[in-house]
C-alpha positions as CSV (number, residue, x, y, z in Angstrom):
1,M,-86.1,52.3,-56.6
2,A,-86.7,52.4,-53.0
3,T,-86.1,48.4,-53.3
4,Q,-82.8,48.9,-55.2
5,Q,-81.5,51.1,-52.7
6,M,-82.4,48.8,-49.8
7,Q,-80.7,46.2,-51.8
8,V,-77.4,48.2,-52.5
9,S,-77.7,48.8,-48.5
10,N,-77.9,45.4,-47.6
11,V,-74.6,44.5,-50.2
12,I,-72.5,47.6,-48.4
13,S,-73.5,47.1,-44.9
14,P,-72.3,43.8,-43.9
15,R,-68.7,44.2,-45.5
16,S,-68.5,47.9,-43.9
17,E,-69.3,46.3,-40.6
18,T,-67.1,43.6,-41.2
19,R,-64.1,46.1,-41.9
20,A,-65.2,47.8,-38.7
21,V,-65.1,44.6,-36.5
22,S,-61.7,44.1,-37.8
23,F,-60.5,47.4,-37.5
24,I,-61.4,47.0,-33.8
25,R,-59.9,43.7,-33.1
26,V,-56.4,44.9,-34.5
27,R,-56.7,48.1,-32.3
28,A,-57.1,45.9,-29.6
29,I,-54.2,43.7,-30.5
30,A,-52.3,46.9,-31.0
31,L,-52.7,48.4,-27.6
32,N,-52.4,45.2,-25.7
33,T,-48.9,44.9,-27.5
34,F,-48.1,48.5,-26.7
35,R,-48.6,48.1,-23.2
36,E,-46.5,45.1,-22.9
37,S,-43.6,46.7,-24.8
38,V,-44.1,49.7,-22.3
39,R,-43.9,47.2,-19.3
40,D,-40.7,45.5,-20.6
41,R,-37.6,46.6,-18.0
42,V,-35.1,46.2,-21.0
43,L,-36.9,49.1,-22.8
44,Y,-37.0,51.3,-19.8
45,N,-33.1,50.3,-19.4
46,L,-32.5,51.5,-23.5
47,V,-34.4,54.6,-22.9
48,L,-32.7,55.7,-19.9
49,F,-29.1,54.9,-21.5
50,V,-30.0,57.1,-24.0
51,L,-30.8,60.0,-22.1
52,I,-27.8,59.3,-20.1
53,L,-25.9,59.6,-23.3
54,V,-27.4,62.6,-24.7
55,G,-27.1,64.1,-21.0
56,A,-23.0,63.5,-21.0
57,S,-23.1,64.9,-24.8
58,I,-23.8,68.5,-23.2
59,F,-20.3,67.9,-21.0
60,I,-18.6,66.2,-23.4
61,S,-19.1,69.0,-25.9
62,D,-17.6,71.6,-23.8
63,L,-14.3,70.1,-24.0
64,S,-14.1,70.4,-27.7
65,L,-13.0,73.8,-29.2
66,A,-15.7,73.7,-31.8
67,G,-18.7,72.0,-32.9
68,E,-20.7,71.4,-30.0
69,S,-24.0,71.4,-31.5
70,K,-22.8,69.0,-34.3
71,F,-21.3,66.4,-31.9
72,T,-24.8,66.6,-29.8
73,A,-27.0,66.2,-32.7
74,S,-24.9,63.6,-34.0
75,L,-24.6,61.5,-30.7
76,G,-28.5,61.9,-29.8
77,L,-29.3,60.6,-33.8
78,S,-27.0,57.8,-33.5
79,A,-28.2,57.2,-29.9
80,I,-31.9,56.9,-31.2
81,L,-31.0,54.5,-34.3
82,V,-28.6,52.2,-32.2
83,F,-31.0,51.7,-29.0
84,G,-34.3,52.1,-31.4
85,G,-32.7,49.2,-33.7
86,L,-32.0,47.0,-30.4
87,I,-35.4,47.6,-29.3
88,A,-37.1,46.8,-33.2
89,I,-34.7,43.5,-33.2
90,F,-35.2,41.9,-29.6
91,I,-38.7,43.1,-28.7
92,G,-39.9,42.3,-32.4
93,T,-38.6,38.6,-32.8
94,A,-40.4,37.7,-29.5
95,L,-43.8,39.2,-30.1
96,V,-44.8,36.4,-31.7
97,Y,-42.6,33.6,-30.2
98,K,-44.1,35.0,-26.7
99,E,-47.7,34.3,-27.4
100,I,-46.8,30.6,-28.5
101,D,-44.5,29.9,-25.8
102,K,-46.9,31.1,-23.2
103,R,-49.8,29.5,-25.1
104,T,-51.9,32.4,-25.3
105,I,-51.9,32.2,-29.2
106,Y,-54.4,29.3,-28.4
107,T,-56.9,31.7,-26.7
108,L,-56.7,34.2,-28.9
109,L,-57.2,32.1,-32.2
110,S,-60.0,30.5,-30.4
111,K,-61.9,33.9,-30.2
112,P,-63.2,35.5,-33.5
113,V,-59.6,37.0,-34.3
114,K,-58.2,36.2,-37.6
115,R,-54.2,35.7,-38.0
116,H,-53.5,38.8,-40.2
117,E,-55.3,40.7,-37.7
118,F,-53.0,39.3,-35.1
119,I,-49.9,39.9,-37.3
120,I,-51.0,43.4,-38.3
121,G,-52.0,44.2,-34.9
122,K,-48.5,43.1,-33.2
123,Y,-47.0,45.2,-35.8
124,I,-48.6,48.5,-35.1
125,G,-48.5,48.3,-31.3
126,L,-44.5,48.0,-31.5
127,C,-44.4,50.9,-34.0
128,V,-46.5,52.7,-31.6
129,T,-44.2,52.2,-29.2
130,L,-41.3,52.8,-31.4
131,F,-42.7,56.1,-32.0
132,I,-43.0,57.5,-28.5
133,N,-39.6,56.4,-27.4
134,P,-37.9,58.2,-30.4
135,V,-40.1,61.7,-29.6
136,I,-38.8,61.3,-25.9
137,M,-35.2,61.1,-27.4
138,V,-35.7,63.5,-29.5
139,L,-36.8,66.0,-26.9
140,A,-34.0,65.1,-24.8
141,T,-31.5,65.8,-28.0
142,E,-33.3,69.0,-28.3
143,A,-33.0,70.0,-25.0
144,A,-29.2,69.4,-25.3
145,L,-29.0,71.6,-28.4
146,L,-30.8,74.2,-26.7
147,Y,-28.6,74.0,-23.6
148,V,-25.4,74.2,-25.9
149,N,-26.6,76.9,-28.0
150,G,-28.6,79.2,-25.6
151,T,-31.1,79.7,-28.3
152,F,-32.9,77.5,-31.3
153,V,-30.7,77.4,-34.3
154,G,-31.0,75.6,-37.7
155,V,-29.9,72.4,-36.6
156,H,-33.1,71.9,-34.1
157,L,-35.0,71.4,-37.4
158,A,-32.3,69.2,-38.9
159,V,-32.5,66.9,-35.9
160,L,-36.5,66.9,-36.5
161,S,-36.3,65.6,-39.8
162,A,-33.5,63.1,-39.5
163,A,-35.3,61.6,-36.9
164,Y,-38.2,61.3,-39.0
165,L,-36.2,59.2,-41.3
166,V,-34.7,57.2,-38.4
167,F,-38.5,56.3,-37.5
168,L,-38.8,55.1,-41.0
169,E,-35.8,52.8,-40.6
170,L,-37.0,51.5,-37.5
171,A,-40.2,50.8,-38.5
172,L,-38.6,48.7,-41.7
173,M,-36.7,46.8,-38.8
174,V,-39.8,45.5,-37.1
175,A,-41.6,44.5,-40.0
176,V,-37.9,42.4,-40.7
177,S,-37.9,41.2,-37.2
178,M,-41.6,40.0,-37.2
179,M,-41.3,38.0,-40.7
180,F,-38.1,36.3,-38.9
181,S,-40.2,35.7,-35.6
182,S,-43.1,34.3,-37.5
183,F,-41.4,31.0,-38.3
184,T,-38.5,30.8,-36.0
185,T,-37.3,31.2,-32.4
186,P,-36.4,34.6,-30.9
187,L,-32.7,33.7,-31.1
188,F,-32.5,33.0,-34.8
189,A,-34.9,35.9,-35.7
190,A,-32.6,38.2,-33.7
191,L,-29.6,37.1,-35.6
192,F,-31.2,37.0,-39.3
193,S,-32.5,40.6,-38.4
194,F,-29.3,42.0,-37.4
195,A,-27.8,40.5,-40.3
196,F,-30.3,42.0,-42.6
197,Y,-29.8,45.2,-40.6
198,V,-25.9,45.1,-41.2
199,V,-26.1,44.4,-44.9
200,G,-28.7,46.7,-45.4
201,Q,-26.5,49.2,-44.3
202,F,-23.9,48.6,-46.7
203,S,-26.7,47.6,-49.7
204,N,-25.0,50.3,-52.1
205,D,-21.8,48.5,-52.1
206,L,-23.3,45.2,-53.4
207,L,-23.5,47.3,-56.9
208,D,-20.1,48.1,-56.6
209,M,-19.0,44.8,-55.8
210,A,-21.1,43.1,-58.6
211,S,-19.4,45.7,-61.0
212,L,-15.9,44.4,-59.6
213,A,-17.1,40.7,-60.2
214,N,-15.6,38.9,-62.8
215,S,-17.7,36.1,-62.6
216,S,-21.4,36.6,-64.4
217,V,-22.8,34.2,-61.0
218,T,-21.5,36.3,-58.8
219,K,-22.7,39.6,-60.2
220,S,-26.3,38.3,-60.9
221,L,-26.3,37.0,-57.1
222,L,-25.2,40.6,-55.8
223,K,-27.9,42.4,-58.0
224,V,-30.4,40.4,-56.6
225,A,-29.3,40.4,-53.5
226,Y,-29.1,44.2,-53.8
227,Y,-33.0,44.6,-55.0
228,L,-33.9,41.8,-52.7
229,L,-32.3,42.9,-49.2
230,P,-33.5,46.1,-47.6
231,N,-31.3,49.4,-48.6
232,F,-31.2,51.2,-45.1
233,S,-29.2,54.1,-46.9
234,N,-32.1,55.6,-48.2
235,F,-32.9,56.7,-44.4
236,A,-29.3,57.9,-43.6
237,F,-29.2,61.6,-42.7
238,I,-27.4,61.9,-39.7
239,S,-24.3,63.2,-40.6
240,E,-26.0,65.8,-42.7
241,A,-28.4,66.6,-40.1
242,S,-25.2,67.2,-37.6
243,H,-24.4,69.9,-39.7
244,G,-27.6,71.7,-39.9
245,L,-28.9,70.6,-43.2
246,V,-32.7,69.3,-43.2
247,A,-33.7,66.4,-45.1
248,P,-35.1,67.4,-48.4
249,A,-38.8,66.8,-49.3
250,Q,-38.0,64.3,-52.3
251,M,-36.0,62.3,-50.1
252,A,-38.1,62.2,-47.4
253,L,-40.8,61.3,-50.0
254,K,-38.7,58.5,-51.7
255,A,-37.8,57.2,-48.1
256,T,-41.5,57.2,-47.1
257,L,-42.8,55.3,-50.4
258,Y,-40.2,52.8,-50.2
259,A,-40.9,51.8,-46.3
260,I,-44.8,51.4,-47.0
261,V,-44.0,49.2,-50.0
262,Y,-41.2,47.4,-48.0
263,I,-43.1,47.0,-45.1
264,S,-46.1,46.0,-47.1
265,I,-44.4,43.1,-48.7
266,L,-42.8,41.8,-45.2
267,I,-46.2,42.0,-43.4
268,A,-47.7,40.3,-46.3
269,A,-45.0,37.4,-46.1
270,S,-45.4,37.2,-42.3
271,V,-48.7,36.9,-42.7
272,L,-48.7,34.2,-45.1
273,I,-46.2,32.2,-43.1
274,F,-48.1,32.8,-39.9
275,E,-51.2,31.2,-41.9
276,R,-49.5,28.3,-42.5
277,R,-48.3,27.7,-39.3
278,N,-49.8,24.7,-37.3
279,F,-50.0,25.2,-33.4
280,K,-51.4,21.8,-32.5
């Protein structure tokens, strides 16, 4: 019996040790990516610009007769989405290419670092950056709402629920950007990512266009595009949140599952493409 237990432990231990080492490598890459993103001057400029916009909303809202909270919440959440999307696209598309251009990829891959660990670590590192920056922006928006209302109101909680959905959307955008950056230059990757973002915002309209199309080929193409392209309308709740509505739990759960599945597919595609690249 003791011999069998020793044999089982010998089988399990190497696997557990391998997973632990892999986790450590991914964490190291993620932390390094986070540090690089934080040092990026563009990142600071975008955050500063968002804070200025939120601060300006306090004074602009004084000019309106009503709807100060609605205006401030809508402007703050929209700024988080727009500038968070810019960070996701422009920094996300440069993550892999920067390592190749500076030839640091050769040093990394010469060490016991697998290519899938490199991609996953880069993705997690930028997601951490995108989590911290919206937190700062949300705090600024909440402070602006507190200033406008003089107390805590229902829209405060609504902003938090909408900000969570915005973060899921940004995490999905990072995965899109990284997939394109795994096989093309930052310029083309940014263009493709931006096109995906724009089309994804109107994804539901593709079905409406398919129902109106006369050609069966056009209908099939539009339906395929609808199911293949990311549907960012699953995360759209800024307008409702500005009216003080909290995102329903069912919607948040559906959006979370959709983001996890789609991000997993995109990361898997990025790893598959990156595994096949020849850096010689």
